[in-house]
C-alpha positions, 0 to 999 in steps of 0.5 A: 040524706042517704049516702051510697059508698064503698068505704075501702076504695080510694075515692070514697076513702076521701069522704070517709076520713072527712066525715070521721074528722068532722064527726058526721054520721049519715045513713050509708049503703055500701055498694060493693065495687069488687062484685060490680054492684055499681052496675046492677039495675038497683043502683043504676036507678039511683045513679046512672053513672054507676059511681060512688060516693053518691049523696042523695039529699032530702030534696032528692038532689044528688051530689056525686063528686067528693069535692062537692059532697065535702063542700056541702057538708062543710057548709052544713057543719062548719065546726072543725073546718077542713076546707079552710078558714080564710079566703086564701086557705080555701083557695090553696086547699082547692089548688092542692086538691086539684093538683093531687087529683089530676096528677097523683091520683090520676097517674095511679088510676091510669096504672091500675085501670090500664094494667089490671085485667080485672078492668078490661073494658072499664079503663075509666069509671062510669058507664062508658066501656073503654079498652085498656091502653097498656102504654099508659101504665108506664106513663103513669109510673113516670108521672108518679115518680115526678109527683113524689118529688113535687109533694116532697118539696111542698112539705119541706119544713111543714107538717101540712100542705096548707096552714098549721092544721090538717085540711082536706088537702092533707086527707087527699094526699094521704089517700093518694099515697095509700092508693099507690099500694094498689099498683105495688108502688110506694113513696121512696125512702128518699122522700123523707118529708112525705114518709114522715107526713104519711106516718103522721097522717096514719096516726091521725086518721086511723086512731 
C-alpha cells in the first residue's frame, strides 16, 4: 500500500489521527496543497480528481474517501476498534460522522472556499473549476453557529459522542472544531461541553 496525503489539511488530518491511534504506519508521499501540487501531472496520473488522501492498494485499486479508507483499515487492523464494536455503535458512529461532515465541516469549507481569494476558481475540491459565491460565507457562518449548539447538546453528560470510548466520530468532531480556526472562528465559550471535549481530545491526539 501507498498513501498520498497532506497531513496539515483538515480532511487528511482525520486519517492521520485514525492511523496514529491504531498504530498503523503506511509509506506516505506528501502532496503539498499549498503549492497546488495536487494539480501537477504526476499526481493527476495517480488520482485524476486531484484530491487527498488517496490510498493505493497493492492490487492497484484506490480509496479516495476518508471514511472508506478508515473502514478498510479498521477491518484489516481490528485491534483498537475506532469504528464501533456493536451493530448499534457502528451505526451511530456513521450517523454522527455524516452529520459532522455534511453540516459542520461543510459550513466551514463554504466559508473558506468562497471567501478566501486563494480559492478563486476553486470553490470546491476536485478538477472542476467553479467560481466563488460570496453569499455562502455568511450562510456558512450561520450554519456554524447552529452546529456549535447541536454538538454541545449532544455532549451533555458525555465524554464521547458514542459509548464510553473515543471513536472515529470524536476524531472528526475534533478536526472540524480545529478547522474553524482557518476561517477565524472558534467554539463559543458558552458551549462548555464542546470546550471541554476539545481540551480532552487535544490531550489524547497530540501526546
